[in-house]
N, C-alpha and C positions, 0 to 999 in steps of 0.2 A: 400304503394306503391301509388295505384290511387289515394288515397288521395293527394297526392301530388302534383300526377298531372293536377289532377280537383283546385291544390291552383293554379296552376303555369300557369295555364292555366288563370284562373277567374283575376292573374293582371294582365297578358296578355293584354287582354279585357281593364280594367281597362285604363294601362294605355296610349290605343292607344283612349282614350275615352276623356282622358286628352292633348294629342299631338293636337289630333283635335281643342280641345275647347283652346287651347294655341295660335295655328296657326288665328282664327276671334279674340281675344282680343287682338293679335298682329294686326292686317290688324285694328281694331276700333283705338283703340292706332296711329297710324298712321293717321286715318282721325281727330281723335281730334287736334293731335298736327298741323299739317293745318289750319283744324278748326278757334283754337286757334291763331296763326301767323294772318290769313286773318280780326278777328276781331280787333285785334290789329291796324289795319292797319287807323280802324274810328277817332282812337283816335291819334293815327302818324298824320292824316292827318290834323287833326283839329287841330293840334301844327303849322300849316301853313298858317290857314287863314290870311289877310288879316285885317287892318282898315274898309275895305268896303265889308268884305266878302265873300270875293274871297277867292280860294284857292292856292298856290305859281303855280308858271309857271313852267311845266311839271311834276306837282305834285305823275303821274305814271311813271316816270324815274328818279325822283330825291328823293323828299320823301319817299317816299313807298320802298324803292330799297331793304333797309335792308331787312325789311319783306317781300317782291318779294322774297328772296332772303334764308330765311327762308323756304315759303312756297314748292316750286323746291326740295330745297335740301332734304325738308320733302317727300317726294311722287308724289308733288302736278303736277297734269302734263297740259297741252292744259292752258295754264294762260291768259288770254287777260285781259288790262287795255284801258279804256278810258277814255275820261277828253272832255268836253266840253271847248269851247272860240274861241275867232280869235287865227292862229302862233304868238307866240311872246307875247301874254295875259295872262291874268292869265283865270286862270278855275271854272269855277261857279261850275259845278257838277261833279258826276267822280264814278267807277264802276268796280271795280276788281273780277275775275270769276277764279275758275278751277277746273279739276278734279281728287277730291279724288282720292287716293292712290287703293281705292277700287273698282275705274274704275266703267263700264260699264255704270249709267244716272246718276251717282250721284258727281252733281257740286255744289259748296258752291260758294254764290256772297254775294260780301258786294258793301252797294256804298253810297253817301254821307250825302242823303240822312236818315239814321241810320239806314236801312235795312241787315241786316244778318240772310242769312240761305238758306239752301238744296234748290236749284232745280232740277227738271226733264233733262233739255235741257240748252244749252247752248241760253245767252240769250244777247251779249257782241257779234254785226253782226260787225259793225264797224270801228275797229281798226285795229292795227300795232300789229300782235301780233307773239309768238313764244314760244319758253320753256320758255324764260327766257324775257318779254318784260320790265324789269328796267333796261337791258345793251343793249339797241335799243333806236337809236333817236329818240320823240317820235312826233305825231303828229296828232291835235286836233278833234273831232269827235260830229256829229249832237247829240243835248241834249238827243236826246232820246234814242243813247246808252248809256248815260252814268247815266241807269240806271237798275237793275236788276226785272223789273215785266216786 
């Protein structure tokens, strides 16, 4: 009888360890999905480059709309997108960042220079931002805010 109680106790301990590991894996999976969507933004933006090397007008709010929605749906928060250039003109650079679902200081950023990586803090400061920047009319910002550095 005591052997049975010991076996049940061991199974209970192992089950709690497995459940804790599953939550960690689930969080990392959400982060990976957001990072994959954001990394795809670089390729999507390149499809809109014109013959002079400029990005499409309103790249943050038109060209990256579906991927921005995927980032938000995947749990990314505090998303910021910025593009350079004069109003109603083409953009010469852009950057997009979001806080990963695991929160804290786990930011991920992609930009027109080809950078895609983790950041400890938000680096895009001068932009129109909201939970989903793809749903708002955009404005252009200084080139210094269109980089993840």
